[in-house]
C-alpha positions as CSV (number, residue, x, y, z in Angstrom):
1,M,155.0,102.6,70.9
2,K,152.5,100.7,68.8
3,E,152.1,103.6,66.4
4,S,155.9,104.0,66.1
5,F,156.1,100.3,65.2
6,E,153.3,100.5,62.6
7,E,154.9,103.5,61.0
8,K,158.4,101.9,61.2
9,D,159.7,104.9,63.0
10,W,162.5,103.0,64.7
11,T,164.0,106.0,66.4
12,L,160.7,106.9,68.1
13,L,160.0,103.3,69.0
14,Q,163.4,102.9,70.6
15,S,163.0,106.1,72.5
16,A,159.5,105.2,73.7
17,V,160.5,101.8,74.9
18,H,163.6,103.2,76.6
19,K,161.5,105.6,78.6
20,M,159.1,102.8,79.7
21,I,161.7,100.4,81.1
22,P,162.4,102.2,84.4
23,S,158.6,102.4,85.1
24,F,158.2,98.6,85.1
25,S,159.9,98.0,88.4
26,I,158.2,101.0,90.0
27,M,154.8,99.7,88.9
28,G,155.6,96.1,89.9
29,I,155.6,94.8,86.4
30,G,157.7,91.7,86.2
31,A,161.3,91.6,84.9
32,D,160.1,89.4,81.9
33,F,158.3,92.5,80.5
34,E,161.4,94.6,81.1
35,N,163.4,92.0,79.0
36,M,160.7,92.1,76.3
37,A,161.1,95.9,76.2
38,K,164.9,95.6,75.9
39,K,164.4,93.2,73.0
40,V,162.1,95.7,71.2
41,Q,164.7,98.4,71.9
42,E,167.4,96.3,70.4
43,Y,165.3,95.4,67.3
44,A,164.5,99.1,66.8
45,N,168.1,100.1,67.2
46,T,169.2,97.6,64.5
47,Q,166.0,98.3,62.5
48,Q,165.2,94.6,62.3
49,Q,161.6,93.8,61.7
50,T,161.0,90.3,62.8
51,N,157.8,88.4,63.4
52,E,158.7,88.5,67.1
53,I,158.8,92.3,67.4
54,L,155.0,92.7,66.8
55,D,154.2,90.1,69.4
56,L,156.5,91.9,71.9
57,V,154.9,95.3,71.2
58,L,151.4,93.9,71.7
59,A,152.4,92.1,74.9
60,L,153.9,95.3,76.3
61,E,150.8,97.3,75.2
62,K,148.6,94.8,77.0
63,V,150.5,94.9,80.3
64,C,150.7,98.7,80.3
65,L,147.0,99.0,79.7
66,Q,146.3,96.6,82.6
67,A,148.6,98.6,84.8
68,C,146.7,101.8,83.9
69,K,143.4,100.2,84.7
70,E,144.7,99.0,88.1
71,L,146.1,102.4,88.9
72,T,142.8,104.0,88.0
73,E,140.9,101.6,90.2
74,E,143.3,102.1,93.1
75,F,143.1,105.9,92.7
76,N,139.3,105.8,92.8
77,R,139.3,103.6,95.8
78,I,141.6,105.9,97.7
79,K,139.7,109.0,96.6
80,N,136.4,107.4,97.8
81,T,137.9,106.3,101.1
82,N,139.0,109.9,101.9
83,K,135.5,111.4,101.5
């Protein structure tokens, strides 16, 4: 997502964000981040580069990295419990 934004590949950015949105509710990520993703998708669709889009992309990247970290920790906890 971030790379697509930096390269101004609006089609790939829109596609990446579109694929992320359903995962938010599954992962327990709040609706506010889903709304951010929808804004990024809208900006990519209209090919608008506003100051806001970078902030949204960075916020989404941060929450996704945090979710990955938490999943890894939980996976390791479960794996170690079952030994």
